[in-house]
C-alpha positions as CSV (number, residue, x, y, z in Angstrom):
1,X,-0.3,0.0,0.1
2,X,1.2,3.3,-0.6
3,X,1.1,6.3,1.4
4,X,-1.2,8.9,0.4
5,X,0.4,12.2,-0.4
6,X,1.2,14.8,1.9
7,X,-1.4,17.6,0.0
8,X,-4.5,14.4,0.7
9,X,-3.2,13.8,4.4
10,X,-5.4,16.3,6.9
11,X,-3.5,18.8,8.4
12,X,-3.3,20.7,11.8
13,X,-4.2,24.3,12.2
14,X,-1.6,24.2,15.4
15,X,1.5,25.3,13.9
16,X,-0.2,28.2,11.8
17,X,-2.2,29.5,14.7
18,X,1.0,29.4,16.5
19,X,2.7,31.6,13.9
20,X,-0.3,33.6,14.0
21,X,0.1,34.5,17.2
22,X,4.1,35.1,17.3
23,X,2.9,37.3,14.6
24,X,1.0,39.7,16.7
25,X,3.3,39.2,19.6
26,X,6.5,40.7,17.5
27,X,4.4,43.3,15.4
28,X,2.5,44.6,18.6
29,X,5.7,44.8,20.4
30,X,7.1,46.1,17.0
31,X,4.7,48.9,16.8
32,X,4.8,50.2,20.4
33,X,8.4,50.3,20.2
34,X,8.2,52.4,16.8
35,X,5.9,54.9,18.5
36,X,8.4,55.8,21.6
37,X,11.0,55.4,19.1
38,X,10.0,57.8,16.1
39,X,9.3,60.4,18.4
40,X,13.1,60.7,19.9
41,X,15.6,62.8,19.1
42,X,16.5,61.5,17.0
43,X,14.4,59.5,15.7
44,X,14.4,55.7,15.0
45,X,12.5,53.0,13.7
46,X,15.6,50.1,13.2
47,X,14.4,48.1,15.8
48,X,10.6,48.1,15.5
49,X,11.4,47.4,11.5
50,X,12.9,44.2,12.6
51,X,10.4,43.4,15.1
52,X,6.9,44.7,12.9
53,X,7.5,44.5,9.7
54,X,10.7,42.0,9.4
55,X,10.0,39.0,11.9
56,X,6.0,39.9,11.3
57,X,6.5,39.4,7.7
58,X,8.7,36.7,7.7
59,X,6.4,34.7,9.6
60,X,3.3,35.7,7.9
61,X,5.9,34.1,4.8
62,X,6.2,31.3,6.9
63,X,2.4,30.7,7.8
64,X,1.1,31.4,4.3
65,X,3.9,30.0,2.4
66,X,5.5,26.8,4.1
67,X,2.5,25.9,6.9
68,X,-0.1,26.7,3.9
69,X,-2.0,23.8,4.2
70,X,-2.7,24.1,7.9
71,X,-2.9,28.0,7.6
72,X,-6.0,27.2,5.3
73,X,-7.3,24.7,7.5
74,X,-6.8,27.4,10.5
75,X,-8.8,30.1,8.6
76,X,-11.7,27.5,7.2
77,X,-10.7,27.4,4.1
78,X,-8.6,24.2,3.2
79,X,-9.4,22.7,-0.4
80,X,-7.2,19.5,0.5
81,X,-4.4,20.7,-2.0
82,X,-2.0,23.1,-2.3
83,X,-3.0,26.3,-3.1
84,X,-0.6,28.9,-5.0
85,X,-2.3,32.1,-4.2
86,X,-1.4,31.4,-1.0
87,X,2.1,30.8,-1.3
88,X,1.6,33.8,-3.4
89,X,0.7,36.4,-0.1
90,X,3.3,34.7,1.6
91,X,6.1,35.7,-0.9
92,X,4.5,39.0,-0.7
93,X,5.1,39.1,3.0
94,X,8.9,37.9,2.6
95,X,9.4,40.3,0.4
96,X,8.5,44.1,2.7
97,X,9.9,41.5,5.2
98,X,13.4,41.8,3.4
99,X,12.7,45.3,2.8
100,X,12.5,46.3,6.3
101,X,15.6,43.8,7.3
102,X,17.5,45.3,4.4
103,X,16.7,48.7,5.1
104,X,18.2,47.5,8.8
105,X,21.4,45.8,7.6
106,X,22.4,48.4,5.3
107,X,21.7,51.2,7.0
108,X,19.4,52.7,4.3
109,X,18.1,54.9,6.6
110,X,14.4,56.2,8.7
111,X,12.8,56.9,5.2
112,X,12.9,52.9,4.0
113,X,12.0,51.7,7.5
114,X,9.6,54.0,7.6
115,X,8.3,53.0,3.8
116,X,8.2,49.1,5.1
117,X,6.3,50.4,7.7
118,X,3.6,51.7,5.0
119,X,4.2,49.0,2.5
120,X,2.7,46.1,5.2
121,X,0.4,48.9,6.7
122,X,-1.3,50.0,3.3
123,X,-1.2,45.9,2.4
124,X,-3.2,45.1,5.6
125,X,-6.1,47.7,5.6
126,X,-6.9,47.2,2.0
127,X,-7.3,43.4,2.6
128,X,-9.5,44.3,5.5
129,X,-11.7,46.6,3.1
130,X,-11.4,43.6,0.6
131,X,-13.1,41.5,3.1
132,X,-15.5,43.5,4.6
133,X,-16.8,44.6,1.0
134,X,-17.2,40.8,0.2
135,X,-19.0,39.8,3.3
136,X,-21.2,37.2,2.1
137,X,-19.7,36.4,-1.1
138,X,-17.8,32.9,-0.3
139,X,-15.5,31.9,3.2
140,X,-14.4,35.2,5.3
141,X,-12.2,35.7,8.7
142,X,-14.2,36.3,11.4
143,X,-15.3,40.0,12.6
144,X,-12.6,39.9,15.5
145,X,-10.1,38.7,13.0
146,X,-10.7,41.2,10.5
147,X,-11.0,44.4,13.1
148,X,-7.8,43.4,14.3
149,X,-6.0,43.1,11.0
150,X,-7.5,46.5,10.5
151,X,-6.5,47.8,13.2
152,X,-3.0,46.6,13.0
153,X,-2.7,48.2,9.2
154,X,-3.7,51.5,10.8
155,X,-1.3,51.3,13.4
156,X,1.6,50.3,10.8
157,X,0.9,53.2,8.7
158,X,0.8,56.0,11.4
159,X,3.9,54.7,12.8
160,X,5.3,55.4,9.1
161,X,4.4,58.4,8.4
162,X,5.4,59.6,11.6
163,X,8.8,58.0,10.2
164,X,8.8,59.6,6.9
165,X,7.7,63.0,8.5
166,X,10.7,62.8,11.7
167,X,13.3,61.8,8.6
């Protein structure tokens, strides 16, 4: 008897849930630190960018792309097979994570660090608007998750704008 392919086996939502909670934790810490450090003289978003955008985006990449089946089960969207669109979303998360980390590692400055906040924040706000406007047209996230997403997106945007103003 041949074993079932990995795609056909049931996936556990637990790895994706752990990654999601870690994303919330590092994202919240990064935004909190960003609000504090962007107002100092000199203004800085270095640690905040590493946490909120770099690690937050990196963990989101892992959740959406590497643990895509677990994440699909967690969201109630599991089709039992690979979903390339979900993996693409993870790659987008990786792109802004690398932007933030590159800004810090290569010392590209406050403007680029702040811009990484805006990229991540605008994405989350746009997804939230799409989720709200498409309610009832297929599977959607629960309201508390959508509200949390838009709140985090708005906070990222505010920190990004404050960073650009301080640069």
